[in-house]
N, C-alpha and C positions, 0 to 999 in steps of 0.2 A: 214440397208443396208447390203447385202451379199457381202463378199469380194471375193468369188470364181470367179465371172465374171470379177472382176477388175484384179485379179492376172492372170487369163487366158488371158485377153487382153494384160497385160504387158509382158507375156511370148512370145507373138507374136511380140513384139517390144523391144527385149532385148538390142540391140545396143543403141537405144535412151535412154532407162532407165538407162543403165550403164553409159553413157556419162553424163547425167544430175546428176546422183548420185555422180559420181566422182567430178563433178564441184561443187556440194554442199559441199562435204567433204573437198576439197581444200579451198573453200571459208571460211568454218568454221575454219580450222586450221590457215590460214593466218590472218583472221579477229580477232580471239581471242588473238593471240600473238601480233598482231600489236596494238590492243586496250590496252593491258597491257603495252607495251612499251610506247605508247603515254601517258598513265596515269602516268607512272614513270617519264617521261620527264616533264609533267605538274607539278607534285609535286615538282620536282627539281627547276623548273623555278619560282615557287611561294612560296618557303620556305623563311621565314623571315631571313633577314641578322642580325637583332639585332639593326640596326641603323635607323635613320631618313633618308630615301632615297629621299623623295619628295622635301625637302627644301635644300638639301646639294649638294655641288659641290667641286671639287678639282682644284687647279691651281698650276703650276710649275714656278719657277724662276731660271734662270741660268745667273750668272754674268760673266763678262769678263773684262780684263784689270788688270794690276798689282796693281792698287790701290783699287781693290774691296775687301771689307772685309765682308765675309759671315755672321759672327756672329753679327756684328753691323747692317747689313742689315736686318737680321731676327728679331732682337729686334725692329727695327724701323717699319718693315712691320707689325708685330703683333700688336704693339701699334696703328698704323694707321688703320688697317683693323677692329680691334675690336671696333673702334669708328665710323665706317661708318654707316649712316642711313640704316636701314633694316637688319643689321647684328645681329644675336643672339649671336654667338660666333665663334671663330677661334682657330684652333689648328695647330701647326706644326707637320707634320708626316714624316715618312720615305717613303712616296709615297704609302703606303699600305691602301687599303680600301677593304671591302668585295667584292668579285667578280671581283677584279681588275686584277687577273691572274698573278700578280708578287709581289714579296716581300721576306721577310726573314722568314726562318723556321728552326727549329732544334728540337732535342729531349730534354725533361726534365726528371730528375730522382729525386728520394727521397734520394739518397746518392751521395756523390762526386765521379766523374769519374765512374759512373755506366756503366757497359758494355752494357746493353741493356736498352734503354730509356723506362720509364714508359708510356710516351705519346709523340706523334709527334705534335708539336705546331707551330703556326705562331707567330712572334714577331712584335707587333705594337709598334713603338717607338714614344711616344707622350708626351704631357705635361699635366699640371693640368687643362687645359681647354678642354681636349679631350672628357671626358664623356659627357659634355654639348654640345660640337660641333658635336660629332657623334650622339647624341640623345640616349645615352645608359642609362640603368637603373641600379643603384648601389643597390644591394640587400643585401650586407653585408660589414662590414668594412668601410673604408674611402677612399677618393680621395687622389691623390698625393698632396703634399705641394709644393709651389713655390720653396722653398730652396732645394727640392729633385731633381729638374730638372737639369740634366747635359747637356753639350754640347759635342757631339761626332763628331770627324773628323777622317780622315784616320790615323792621327798620335796619336790620343787619343781616344781609344775605351772604356774607363771606363764609367760605368753607375752606378747610385745609386743602392744599393743592396735591393731594394724593388720592388714589382710587384703587378699588379692587374690581375686577371685571370677570365675566364668565368665560369659560374656555371657548365656547362657540364664538363669542365676540373677539377674543384674542386671536383666533385663527382668521377671522374675517379682516381684522385690522392689520395683522402681521402674519401672513401665510407661512412664514418660516417657523412659526410657533414660539418664537422668543419675544414675549411681550414685557417681561419684567424689566423695569428701568426705562421703558419707552414712554414718550409723552403723547397724550391725546388732548384735543381742544374742544371745549364747549364754547362755540363762537371764538372769542379771543382769550378765554381763560384756559391756561395749561394745567393739566393734571398728570402726575407721574404714576404709572401703574406699579403698585408695590406687591400685588397678589392676584392670583387667578383661582377662582372656585370652579368646581366641576360643572355645576349647573345652577341656575336660578331663573325661572321663567319670568317673563313680563306679567303684569296683572291682567293684560288684555288677551283673552283666549283666542280672539280672531286674528291676532297679529301674525303675519307670515313669518317674520323674524323673531319669533317668540322667545328665543334663547339669548337674545342680546340684552344684557343688563349690566349696569354699573352701580357700584356701591360707593357712597361718599361718607366720610367720617363726620357726621353732623347730627346733633339733636335739633330737630325741627319743631318749633312751637309757633304756630300762627294764631295770634290772639291768645286765648287762655286754654287752648286745646292741646292735648297730647295723646299719643297712642302707644301702647306697649304690646310687644309680642312676647308671649310666655311659653316656655317649653316645660312640660311637667315630666316627672318620672313615668316610665311605661306603666300604663294601666291606671294612672291616678289623675288623668286630665280633668274629668268631670268633678272629682272631689276638689281639685285645686281651683277650678273655676269658681266654685261657690265661696271658697275661702278668700280668694283674691277680690271678688266683688264686695264681700263684707269688710275686708281690711281697708280697701281703698275708701269706702264710705266712712268708716270709723276714723281714719287718719286725718281727714280734712273735710269738715262740714260745709266748706264753701265751694263745693263742686258737685257735678253730676257724673256718675259712672254709667256709661252707655256703650252700646254697639259691641257687646261681648259675643264673639262667635268662634267656634272651633274652625280649624282650617278644613276639616272634613265637610263641615256645613258650607264653607266658602266654595269648595269644589262642587258640591251638589247644586248650589245656586247658580254658579257660573255655567254649568253644563246642563241646566234644566231644559233648555230648548233643544239641545242635541239629543237628550234622553227621550223627550216627547216625540221628536221626529223619528227616532229609531223605532219607538213603539208603534207610531202610526203607520210607518212604512211596513213594519213587520206584520201588522194587522191587515194591511192591503194585500200583501203577498199571500197570507193565509186565506183571505177571502177569495182571491183570484184562483188559487189552487183548488179550493173547495168547489167553486163554481165550475171550473174546467172539469174536475173529476165528475161532478154531478151531470154535466152536459154529456160526457162520454158514457156514463152509466145509462142515462135516458136514451141516448141514441142507440146504444147497443141493445137495450131492452126492447125498444121499438122494433128494431130489425129482427130480433129473435122471435118476437110475436108474429111478425109478418111472414117469416120463413119457417114457421113450425112444420108445415107439411113438407116443405122442401128438405128440411133437416131429417124428418122421419123417412123420407124416400132415400136419402143418402145412407141412413143407418140400415134400412132394409137391403140396400145394395152392398153392404159390408163395411161401411165407414165406421171406424172405432170412435169411442168417446174422445180419445186423445186427439184424433184428427179434426173433430168438430171444434174442440177447444182451441187448437192451433189455428184453425181457420179464422175465428173471430179475433184472436190475438194478433194474427198477421194483418188482418184487415185494419184493426186499430193502429198497428205500427205504421202502416202505409199512410193513413190519414195524419197521424201525429208527425211523421217525418216531413210530409209536405208542409204542414203548418210550421214546423221548426225551421225549415229552410227559408220560408218567408220571414219568420220571426227573427232569424239571425240578421237579416238586412234591417228590419225595423229596430232591432236592439242598438245597432251602431248609429242609425239615423237619429234615434232618441238621445243617445250619448253625445253626438255632435251638436244637437240642438241645445242640450243642457250646457255644453262647453261654451257656446256663444251667448247664452242668455242668463246664466247663473254665475255670480261671482264665486271664485274659488273652486268651480267644478273642474274635474279632470277627465280625461278620456278613459273610457272603460277598458281595463286590461283584457287581453284576448282570451284568457283562460276562463272567464266568467261564462262565455257562450257555450263551450263544450260541457261545462258543469251543468248549465241550464238544460242543455239537450238531454243529458243523462237523467236529470231529475224528472223531466216531463215524459221521457220515454217510460221510466219506471212508474210514474203516476198513471199514465195511460194504460199500462199493462195491469196494474192493480185495480184500476177503475173498471176495466172490461172483464175482469176475472169472474165476477159474480154472474153477469148475464151469460158469459160464455160457458160457465159451469152448468147453468140451467139449460142452455141449449144442448150441451153434450149429454144431458139426461133424458132428452126426448126419446121415447121408445120407437122402434121401427113400426109398430102397429099404427102409428099416427098417419102413415102414408096411405092406409087403406080406408081411412075415414073420409066421409064427404065433407066438403067445406061448408 
């Protein structure tokens, strides 16, 4: 098919051609960058936390009254909870779980009072049941021993000088991979690494070094509060949650049982904003594609109506239905391609703007643009198919009618 007649016809409808081309260009720029952002959010939302999330939940206890003894209550609670039917294991924690969005964190170094920390970490204060209760995988070294578990309060912040760290943190601190037996420092306090777990994310989902965590052998009770992490047998979590709430209330009337949440709910709450952004951007992409398709349909339908007699003349001179169909599809392909070439430049311009104005933004990978090209080429051909089919059905007799 010759392009000269097509280009000649387009030059007579410059405004429509420019508007559709600009619409295609803007759609490509916004669609590619929005898809990249959605993909980043989905990757964040689905990254593994390192723990068993399906069967695990947390519950808080806060005592009141002058006779309430938090250490005695914790010991009794742990003994009772670990023997409940359907419970795999229970650990006392400092209220920290991956994605929980609150907790303790600081820097660790390889020397005492190091001016700049080697790594920023989260501090999980747990006991010797934590690895099993969290569902973690110990890949090197050993677990805490019962005699290493200290009891920390506002007036006594001393903990045992041993720690278990994540594999990502071990590689950061000791690139040779041999962290067992090495010392790390929290300011001037030394801790000997006795174990390494495969993974345990920080509670803060926005942290760049989200895999750097340290576990200390400590029962932490500030005031009269305590928090327990409980892992149930597969499929029994909801049942066990009800039992635990009732048993904690019955075992001690001088406390309030509160803040019971499954880790699945913790994840849903932590990533609520990411999920909302993905939905909004997905809706924007769908709306842009719909508007672009409708614009192409409207433009093609207008041109078919304008050229009805011309189409009839071509049919009378021997043009087939297929050639008429190809004419309008080629015409749309030319307009779409011009818009896409401009859109490719706009796509990277928008990506660079996001890179300099939005925290955590990354440069758009190159392959998003060719994928966007293919999608909009296909959209254009599908959108023009209806008007082009109607044009191909114009009978040759139309050429003999008066206008």
